[in-house]
N, C-alpha and C positions, 0 to 999 in steps of 0.2 A: 734651281729649286725643285723640290719634290712635294707636291700636294697630293694627298690621297683621300678618297671617299670611302667610308665604311658604312655598312648597314645591312639589315636583313634582306632576304629575297623579296623583291617587290617594293623596296623602300624608295626607289627612284635614283639609284647611284648612276646608272648609265645616262639617264636624261640630264642629271645635274652635271655630270662630266662633260657631256656634249655642249651644254649651254655655257658653262664656265670656260671651256677651251675656246669657244667662239668669242666670248666677251674679252677675255684676257689675252687672247692669241697664244694660249698654252697648247703644247702638243698633248693630245689625249692618248692614253694607253688603256684599252678596254679589256674586260675579262674575256678569257678565251672560251666562249660557250659554243660557237658555231663549229669550231674544228676540234673540240674536245672529244676524243674517241671513247670516253668512258661514261659520259653523262647520261645518255639514253639507257645504257645497260644498268647504271646505278639506280635510276628511278624504277626500273623493272625488277631489280633484285639487289636491294641495298646491302644486305649482309654479304653477298658474294663479291660485290664490286667496291665496297666502301674504302678499303685500304688502297686499292689501285687508283681510285679517283683522287684520294687525298694526296698520294705521292705525285700524281700528275700535276695537281694544282701547286704543290710545294715547289716542284721543279720549275714550272711555268712562271710562278711569281718571283722566285729567287732570280731567275734569268732577267725578268722585267726590272727588278730593283737594281741589279748590277748594270744593266743597260742605261737605266735612268741616270744613275750617278756618273756613268762614263760619258754620257751625251753632252753634259755641260749646259743642257737646255732646261727651261722650266716645263715640267711635265706634270700632268694631272692624271692620276691612276684610279681606275674603277676597281675597288676592293684591294685589300692589303694581304700580305703574307701572314699577318698576325691573326686574322679572322679564322683562317683554317685551323691554326694551332690552338687557339683559345676558345673557339666557338664550335666549329663544324666537327672537327675530329673528336674532341671530348664528348660532344653530344651523341655522336654515333656510337662511341664507346659505352656511354651510360645507357643507351637504348639497346645494348647488346647487339648492335649491328657491326661492331668492330671488336675483335678479340683483344684482350689485354696485351697479349704478345705483340700483335700488330700495332696497337696504339703506342706501346712503349718504344718500339722500333721507330715509328713515325716521329714521335716527340723528340727522341734523341737526335734524329736527323735535323729536325727543325731547330733545336737548340744550337747545334753546330753551325747551321747555315746562318741563323740570325746573329751569330757572333761576328760574321763577316760583313754585315750590311748596316747602313745607317738608317734610323727610322725617318719617316717623312718630316719635312719642316713644318707642315701643318696637316693635321688629321681632321677631316670634317665627318662627323657622325650623324647619319640620318636616322632619327628616332621615329618609329611609327607603331601604332597599335595593330593588332592582328587583323581587325576588319579593313583597315587601310591597305595592309599588305595583300590581303585576299582580293580586294577590289582591283588593285593595280596588277596583280598576277593574272587575273581573269581578262583584264583589258588587253594585255599584250598577247595572250593566247598561245603560249608555247606548249606544244603537245605534251612534252615530258613533264611539265609542271602541273598538269591537271591532277596528278595523283598525290600531290603534297597535302599532308594532313594538317589540320588546325593545331593539334597538340605539338606537332613537329615545329611549326612556326613559333608557337608560344614558348617552347623550350629554348629555341634559338634566341628569341627576344630576351629571355631571362639571362642567358649567358652574355649577350651583348651588353646589357646593363651592368653586369658584374665587371666585365672587362673594362668598360669605359670609366666606371667608378674608380678603378685602380690605375688608369692609364697615366703614366708619368714620363713617357718617352720624348714628348715634345709638345708643341702648341696644339690645343684641341678646341674645335668649334662644334657645339651641339645644335642641330637644327631639328625642331619638331615639325614633322611634315604632315601631320593629320589635318591641320587647318589651312594649309597653303597649297597653291597650285602653281608650281614654277614653270610648268609647260605653257599655260595659257594666260597667266597673270604676270606681266612684266614687273609690277610693283613688288610682288613676293620675291621674285628673283633679285630685284634691286636691293632689298633688305639684306639678303644673303651676301651679295657682292660687297655691300658696305661693311658688313661684319668681317668678311675675308680681308678687305683692305686694312681694317683696324688691327686684325691679328698679325698680318704680314708687315705692315708699315707703322703700326702704333698710332694710327690717325683716329683718335677717339672723338 
């Protein structure tokens, strides 16, 4: 089975991936941030590096999904291939940080790739307001994220909501993370685990 976690920067995807993989004994697949050769450059000069970064992510996530389906294991994935195509790349394009030529090229490649893969069996969407995102981004203190602007996070949030509203590829679980603390409150995590069991096994 393939379970995927979607959500804006700082919504808690990596933390939830880690906790759920531990609880369910699922194999975690994390986002490739530490070895990504474009990320630092992108935050320094978004216009110059946006296309390169998005192509890198597209390639990396496509490989991940292919490996997940081949493995025959139950795997939980931190971020999906769809988020780049429906949220991050169009957002860069609308902010004039990616040319129309590059965006069309990118999106055409995504459409081809997505026709070869199956969507997740369950998508968990972490919904968070901008203040929550900012607070969590500051807590983890990644240098390259210090320059992220509030309007950038807000625009991403709007695109996430639009995408989730129209999501019809499979089962969907929406988790509002503003008022919960999955890291330090086992009860909050327990509620999410119950909902996941209900989605996957129909135990209501």
